[in-house]
N, C-alpha and C positions, 0 to 999 in steps of 0.2 A: 504493500500500500504506500502511495506517495506521501511525503511529509507535508504538513499544513502549518501555516502560521496564522494565529488568531489576532485580529486587529479589533480592539475595542474603541468604538467611536461614540461613547456615551450610551444612547438608547439603541444603537446599532452595533452588532458584532458580526464580523465577516471572517470566513476562513479563506486564506489565500494559498495557492500552491507554492511550494518551495522547490526551486530548480537547483541542480548541482552540475557543474561542468566537470569534464574529465580530469582536470587538474585540481579539483576540490573547491573551486569558486562556488559560492552560494548566492542565490538571488530569490527575492520574493516576487512572484508573478502578479503584477497589479493590473493586468490588461482589462479586467472586468470591474475594477474598483469603482470607476465613475458611474458605470451603468447600474451598479447594484447599490451604491451609497450616495451618489452625487458629489463625492469627494474626489479631488485630484491630489497628486503629490507635488511638492515644491522642492526643486533641487537646482539651485543657482550654479550654472556652469556644467550641470549634468554629471558631476564627478562621482555621484553615487547611483547613477542610472545605467542599467544595461539596455541599450537601444536595439540590440540585435544578438543573434547567436552566430558564431563563426568558428570555422575549423582551421583558420589560417595562422594566426599568431597568438601566442600566450605570453603574458608578462606577469611576473611576481616582483613588484617593486620593492617589497620589504627584503627579499632575499637576493635581489639583483639578478633575476633570471629573465632571459628573453629567448623564446623558441619560435621557430617557424615550422609548422606541420610536424611538431614533435622533436625537431632537431635544435640543439642549442646553438646560439649565435657563434659561440667559440668554435664548435665543431664545423659549422658551415664555412666560417672564414678560413679554417685550417685545411679543409678537405674539398671545398668547392669554389666556384667562381660566381661572379655577379649574374651571368646568364644562366648558369645551372640553378642558382637559387631563385631567379626570376621564373624559370620554368616550373620549379617546385611550387612556388606560390600560386601560379596560374593553374597548373594541371593537377596539383596534389601529390605528385610523385617525382622523384628524380628522373631526368632524362637518360635514356640509354645512349650509347655512343652514336647510334644512327639518328636518334631524336635530337640530340644536341647538334650534330652536324647539319641536320635539316633546318633547325632554328637559326643557326649562324648563317646559312645560305640565304634563308628568307629575309633576315635582317639586312644582309649586305645588298640584297636586291631592292630593299625598301629604304636604303640609306640616302637616297637622293630626293630632296624635297621638290615639289612642283615649282615651276618658274614663277607662278603667281604668288606662292608663299615667299620666295626670295624677294620678289618685288615689294610685297607687304612689309617685310623686315626692313628693306632699304628705304621705305617711305617714311619711317619714323625718324625723328631727329636723332643725330648720333649720340646725344647725351640723354636720350629717353631711358627710363629705368628698364633694365633687361627683363624684369618680371612681367611688366605690362606688355612688352613685345612678345614674349614667349606665350603668355596666355592668349593673346590675340591670334598668334600663328597657329596654336593648337586647335582652337575652336574653328579657325578658318579652314582647317583640313576637312571639315565636314562638307565643304563645297566641292572637294575633289574626289571624295569617295562616297557618293550618294547611296551606293548599294549597301553601305555599312551603317545606315541610319535607321534601320528597322527597329521597331520597339522591342521585338523579341528576336534577336539574332540567332540563326541556326548554329549548330556546333561548328560547321565548316567556316562560317563567317567569323565566329569568335576566334577560331584558330588562325584566321587570316589577319584579324585586326590586332592581335597580340604582337607578332613580330613587326607589323607595320608601325605601330605606335613606338616600339622600342627603337626602330631604325629612324623614324621621322624626328622624334624628340632629340636623339643624338645629333642629327644634322642641324635641327633648329637651334639647339643650345650653342653649338659651335658657330653657327651663322650669326646668331645674336651677338656673340662675343666679338667676332671679326668685324661686324658692323660698328660696334662701339669703338673698335680700334682704327676704324677708317679703312679697313681692308676688304677686298672682295672675297666672297665665299669660294671654297674649293671643294672638289669631289673627294669621296672616300678613297683610301688605299685598300683595295680588296684583299691584299695579302695580310692585313693586320687583323687581330682580334678586336672585339668590341671596344674596350677601353683604350687600347693603343690607337685604334683608328680615331676615336674621339679626340685624343690629344693631337693626332696628326691633323684632323679637321680644324683644330683651333690654331695650330702653330705652323703647319706645313712641313713639319719635320718628324721623322720616326723617333719615338721617345725611347729612353732607357727602359729596358725590360722591367727592372725592379721598381722604377717609378710608376710604370703602367700598372704593375701588380698591386702596388700600394693604393693607387687610386681605385683600382677594381675592388679592393677590399672595402674602401671607404664607401663606394656606391652600394656594395652589398650590405654594409652596416645600416644604411638608410632605407633598404628595400621595402620594409613594412614595419609598422609600430603600433598595431592594434587600432583602436578607435580614437585616434588623435583628432585634432581640429580639422585638418585637411582631408583625412580619410573619411571622417564623418560627413564632411561637406560633399564629397564625391558620392557617398551613399544617399544623402538627402536629395541631391539633385537627380541622381539616378533613379530614386524611388518614384519620380514623376514620369518615368519611362523616357527621360532625356537620353540622347545618344552618348556614347563613350567620349567623343571629342569634347562635347559640352561639359560632361561630368568631370573629366580630367582638367579641363581649363578652369573649372570652378575650384578644384583642389589646388591648382597653382595659385589662384587668387587668395585662398585661405592661408596658404603657406607663406605668402608675402609678408604677413604681419610679424612685427618684431618679437611678439611673444611666442611665435611658433618657429617658422623656418628662418626668420631673420636673426635668430639668436647668435649664430656664428659671425654674422656681420657685426653685431653688437660687441662681440669679443674683440675684434680688431679695432673697432672704434675706441674701446676702453684702453687698449694697448697704446694706441696713437695718443690718447689724452695723457697717459702716464709719461710717454716719451716727451711730449710737449711741455710737461711740467718739470722735466729735468731727468726723467728716467729712473728715479728712485722708487722702485716698486715697494720697498719696505714701508714707505710712508702710506701707501695705499692698502697694505695689509692691515696697518693700524686703523685706518679709516673704516675698513670693512668690519672691524671688531667693535667700533664705536657705535653704540645704539643711537646716539644723537646725530650721527653723520648720515646723510642721505645716500652716500656712495655705496654702490653694490658691486661686488665682484661678478662680472659676467662670465658664463661658462663653468660655473661651479654649482653643484647641486642639480636636482631635477624634480619636477612635479610628481612624476610617477615613481622614480627610483629613490627609496629611502636608504639606499646603500650605494656602493660604487656602481656607476653606469657600466654594465658589462661591455657595451660597445666601446667605451673609453679605454678599458683595459686592453682590448684588442688593437685599437688604432694607435695607441701610444708608440708601440714598437715600429709600426710602419711610418709614423710621423718622423721618428728619429732616422729611419732609413732614407726617406726622401730628403731630409735636410743634409744628410751626409753625402748622398749621391749627387745632389745638385750643388753641393758646396756653397750653400746660401749663407751670406753674411748680412744679417739684418738686425738692427737694434731692437725692433719689435719682438723678434723671436728670442732675443736674450732676455727681454723683460718677461715674456711668456714663460720661459724656462725657470726664471727666478720665482715667479708667482707660483708655478706648479710645485717646485721643490719645497718652498716655504709652506704652502698650504697642506701638502701631503705629510709634512713632519710636525705640523702645529696642532696641538691638542684641541684648540678652539674650533678648528674646522673639522677635525676628525670626530669630535663629540657631537657635532651637528650634522654629520654626514655630508659636509660640503666638499665633495670630491670633484675634481675636474670631470666634466661630462663630454660627450662626443662632440658637442658644438665647440668646445674649447680647442680640441685638437684639429677638427676639420678646418676651422678658420686658419690655423697655422699652416696646414698643408696647402690650402688654396693660395695663401699668401706666398708660400715658397714656390709654387708653380707659376707665379706671376699673374694669377687670376685677380682682376680688380674686385674690390670689396662688394660693389653692387651686383656682381655676378654670383656671389656665394649662394644665394637662395635658389638661383636657377640650377646650380650644381646639385643642391639638395633635391630639387624637383626631378632631375634626371635620375637620381638614385631611388627616389620614392615611387616613381611611376609604376613599376611592376606590382607594388602593393596596391596602389589605387585600382589598377586594372583587375587584379585578382579579387579585390573586395567588391568591385562593381559586378564582376561576373558571378560571384557567389550570391550577392544580393538578388541579381536578376533571375537566378535559378532557385531561389528559396520559395517554396510553396506558401501561398497565403500572404505574401509580402504586401504591405500597405504603404501608400504614400505617407511620408513623414509629416506629421501635423501635430506639433506640441500644443499643449494648453497653456494658459496664463492665469495669473491672479490679477484681476483688474483693480487698480488703485486710483482711478480717475474720479472726476466729479460725477454726480448723479442728479437727475431730475432738473437739469438746467432748462430755462425757457427764454425765448427771444421776446 
């Protein structure tokens, strides 16, 4: 017999089903609460609300665990690639050698964006924010692939749109970067793997293998992260039967915010502010400890992880590799290393679980690669895209899915008259 939770509302008592996930998460099913009691729940920010069921990603923030389809993020980074993990997210299983080869071939075939999309990118001012250009270019793809706009795509069409989106966003991201640099877009080098080709599309040079591998791991680390703001946005928009191009474009817009994907940009802006102040990071460590000081260390701590961000543990080593291979000498990176070392050894930060998170290290890596700060969030979107697509696919295949329509508690005026 399933478990029930009793809710006493004064004169009314209701029994609500208790759900339990495969990793032990528990939830009270309130889907019939309003119909039977006229009550709704109030949850600012939806931090205590399960809006869907999913088999893609699991997070235990207290223990610092992140899994995709049952595989830990550490295992995936050690044994797989960004494309293999993307395939896992979308299809639910790891690709065979032939399936991976087919995916790579399809992506290479779809890595050249339509001329109209190139013209759209070029039509923006050179100093326009890359996130706005990227969002516009992605939704504009809908005009070039009308056969993929069906409300309920067939299995074959879903299998077509998956590599298409991976190939197109790779080229769009590189094209947006080159536009901002005042350079013409170039075509893929079909001899290169996904991440190496992306770096080639940006710079026109074949990258160092270890640098390409490090960036591949960084993209993998961003591939999905459960029901965050942008992923939830993709699901909300998709719940209206909006096509995947529109849904992913909405995810890019949600990611743009500094409280979400813009966090790694905020890290570099903080480092710049410290450098302009004289470079003494020790002063800013003291400011961060001072309750009366509004200064906040960016890139430390995480809303979900109440322990060390498991992604940060993985990427730290690759961050060091990139800095070594590129022989980068940058005062901002020296400040970052000082902040990191001090925070990791300081009891104040350890007791509050304020460890460096993935945004701290990703910003440093992008900086070392010569990527401008305003492109950081676009890089995040490139990595997060497979998760958005997988979540959209899962939602579209869930029986009984309803359009997302939250309730509210009205606090405005009543009975006004003219």
